C-alpha positions as CSV (number, residue, x, y, z in Angstrom):
1,X,130.7,57.6,106.2
2,X,128.5,54.6,106.5
3,X,126.1,54.1,109.4
4,X,128.6,51.8,111.2
5,X,132.4,51.7,111.7
6,X,133.4,48.0,112.0
7,X,136.7,47.8,113.9
8,X,138.6,44.5,113.7
9,X,140.1,43.3,116.9
10,X,143.2,41.1,117.4
11,X,140.9,38.0,117.3
12,X,139.4,37.0,113.9
13,X,135.6,37.5,113.9
14,X,135.4,39.7,117.0
15,X,134.5,43.3,116.2
16,X,134.0,46.6,118.0
17,X,131.1,48.4,116.2
18,X,130.6,52.1,116.4
19,X,127.2,53.4,115.1
20,X,126.8,56.8,113.6
21,X,125.1,59.0,116.2
22,X,123.0,62.0,115.1
23,X,122.5,64.5,117.9
24,X,121.1,67.9,118.6
25,X,119.7,69.8,121.5
26,X,116.8,67.3,121.7
27,X,119.0,64.3,122.2
28,X,120.3,61.7,119.8
29,X,119.4,59.0,117.3
30,X,121.5,56.0,116.4
31,X,120.7,52.9,114.3
32,X,122.1,50.0,116.4
33,X,121.7,47.2,113.8
34,X,121.0,46.9,110.1
35,X,121.1,43.5,108.5
36,X,122.3,44.8,105.1
37,X,125.2,46.8,106.6
38,X,126.3,44.0,108.9
39,X,126.2,41.5,106.0
40,X,128.2,43.9,103.8
41,X,130.9,43.9,106.6
42,X,130.9,40.1,106.6
43,X,128.8,39.7,109.7
44,X,126.1,37.5,108.5
45,X,123.9,36.6,111.4
46,X,120.2,35.9,111.9
47,X,119.4,37.1,115.4
48,X,116.5,35.2,117.1
49,X,116.5,36.5,120.7
50,X,117.2,39.8,122.5
51,X,118.2,39.9,126.2
52,X,118.7,42.6,128.8
53,X,120.2,42.7,132.3
54,X,120.8,45.2,135.0
55,X,123.7,44.9,137.4
56,X,125.4,47.0,140.0
57,X,129.0,48.1,140.2
58,X,131.5,45.2,140.6
59,X,129.1,42.5,139.2
60,X,131.0,40.1,136.9
61,X,128.9,37.8,134.7
62,X,130.9,35.1,132.9
63,X,132.7,33.6,131.4
64,X,129.7,31.8,129.7
65,X,129.0,29.8,126.6
66,X,126.5,27.2,125.4
67,X,128.0,23.8,124.7
68,X,125.8,22.2,121.9
69,X,124.0,25.4,120.8
70,X,126.7,28.1,120.7
71,X,125.5,31.7,120.3
72,X,126.9,34.7,118.5
73,X,126.1,37.8,120.5
74,X,125.9,41.5,119.6
75,X,126.2,43.3,122.9
76,X,125.9,46.9,124.0
77,X,125.3,49.0,127.1
78,X,122.1,51.2,127.4
79,X,123.0,52.8,130.8
80,X,126.4,52.9,132.6
81,X,129.7,51.3,131.6
82,X,131.1,47.7,131.4
83,X,134.3,46.0,130.4
84,X,133.2,43.3,128.0
85,X,135.4,40.2,127.2
86,X,135.4,37.4,124.6
87,X,137.6,34.3,124.9
88,X,138.4,32.2,121.8
89,X,137.4,28.6,122.3
90,X,137.5,27.6,118.6
91,X,139.3,24.4,117.9
92,X,142.2,24.9,115.6
93,X,142.1,28.7,115.9
94,X,145.5,30.5,116.1
95,X,144.1,32.5,119.0
96,X,142.5,29.6,121.0
97,X,142.5,30.6,124.7
98,X,143.2,34.2,124.0
99,X,140.9,37.1,125.0
100,X,140.0,40.5,123.7
101,X,138.0,43.2,125.5
102,X,136.2,46.4,125.0
103,X,134.9,49.2,127.1
104,X,131.2,49.7,126.3
105,X,129.2,52.6,127.7
106,X,126.1,54.7,127.2
107,X,128.4,57.5,126.2
108,X,130.5,55.7,123.5
109,X,127.6,53.7,122.3
110,X,130.0,51.0,121.1
111,X,128.9,47.4,120.5
112,X,130.9,44.2,120.6
113,X,130.3,41.4,118.2
114,X,131.1,38.0,119.7
115,X,130.9,35.1,117.3
116,X,130.0,31.5,118.0
117,X,132.8,29.6,119.7
118,X,133.6,32.1,122.3
119,X,133.2,32.4,126.1
120,X,131.7,35.8,127.0
121,X,131.6,37.9,130.1
122,X,131.5,41.4,131.5
123,X,132.2,43.4,134.6
124,X,130.2,46.6,135.6
125,X,132.5,49.6,136.0
126,X,129.8,52.3,136.7
127,X,127.4,52.4,139.7
128,X,124.9,50.4,137.7
129,X,124.6,49.2,134.1
130,X,121.9,48.1,131.8
131,X,123.3,45.6,129.3
132,X,121.5,44.4,126.1
133,X,122.4,41.8,123.5
134,X,121.1,40.0,120.5
135,X,121.7,36.2,120.1
136,X,121.7,34.1,116.9
137,X,120.6,31.0,118.8
138,X,118.0,30.5,121.5
139,X,119.1,30.1,125.1
140,X,119.0,26.5,126.4
141,X,119.4,26.4,130.2
142,X,120.5,22.8,130.2
143,X,123.3,23.6,127.8
144,X,125.1,26.2,129.9
145,X,128.9,26.1,130.3
146,X,131.5,28.4,131.7
147,X,135.2,28.8,132.5
148,X,136.7,30.5,135.5
149,X,136.6,34.3,135.2
150,X,140.2,34.6,136.6
151,X,141.8,31.6,134.9
152,X,145.5,32.4,135.1
153,X,146.2,30.7,131.8
154,X,143.9,33.1,130.0
155,X,144.9,36.1,132.1
156,X,142.0,38.5,131.4
157,X,142.7,42.0,132.6
158,X,139.2,42.9,133.8
159,X,140.0,46.6,134.1
160,X,138.4,46.6,137.6
161,X,140.0,47.0,141.0
162,X,138.5,45.1,143.9
163,X,136.8,41.8,144.3
164,X,134.0,41.2,141.8
165,X,130.5,40.1,142.8
166,X,129.8,36.7,141.3
167,X,126.8,34.3,141.1
168,X,127.3,31.0,142.9
169,X,127.4,29.3,139.5
170,X,130.2,31.7,138.3
171,X,132.3,31.0,141.4
172,X,132.6,27.3,140.5
173,X,133.5,27.2,136.8
174,X,136.6,25.2,135.9
175,X,139.8,26.5,134.3
176,X,139.8,26.3,130.5
177,X,142.4,23.5,130.7
178,X,140.0,21.5,132.9
179,X,136.9,22.1,130.8
180,X,138.0,20.4,127.6
181,X,135.6,22.6,125.7
182,X,136.3,23.5,122.0
183,X,134.1,24.6,119.2
184,X,134.6,23.6,115.6
185,X,135.4,26.6,113.3
């Protein structure tokens, strides 16, 4: 078995990635990224920025994207558990406006590869979560965009009961049909 299991999802380009975990009574070791292995799987990215956030249960961050400088993201959870979502915004894609999600946790050590041209978001399922991700484009605050987390036309099942905790910005994103955002594929 290789160091990674690359699992295709229902949307082209989005992968769930399972690293090989080596454990014993001392703990564990896992390689979380290897450029050669990712390229061999067709995931040819040059990551330029790493980010990390901490959130409490019920916090929903998203659905975010950058307009002129789209980012591919390799996301994972260091502590806790989140449900992570990618929404296809690629012009001409057969899955435009569709979403795919994955449960990411410190236990399953899964990662989620979200290519450029997607909106991205997650909700915290555990009491707290530490979330980390690599980006292949720098963050440009003036370039932020978003779509409504509960857009009925997209219909994300967030796998969370209750009312999510949103930032003021995330409370006011438009529906996808109102945003007119599409990315060239």
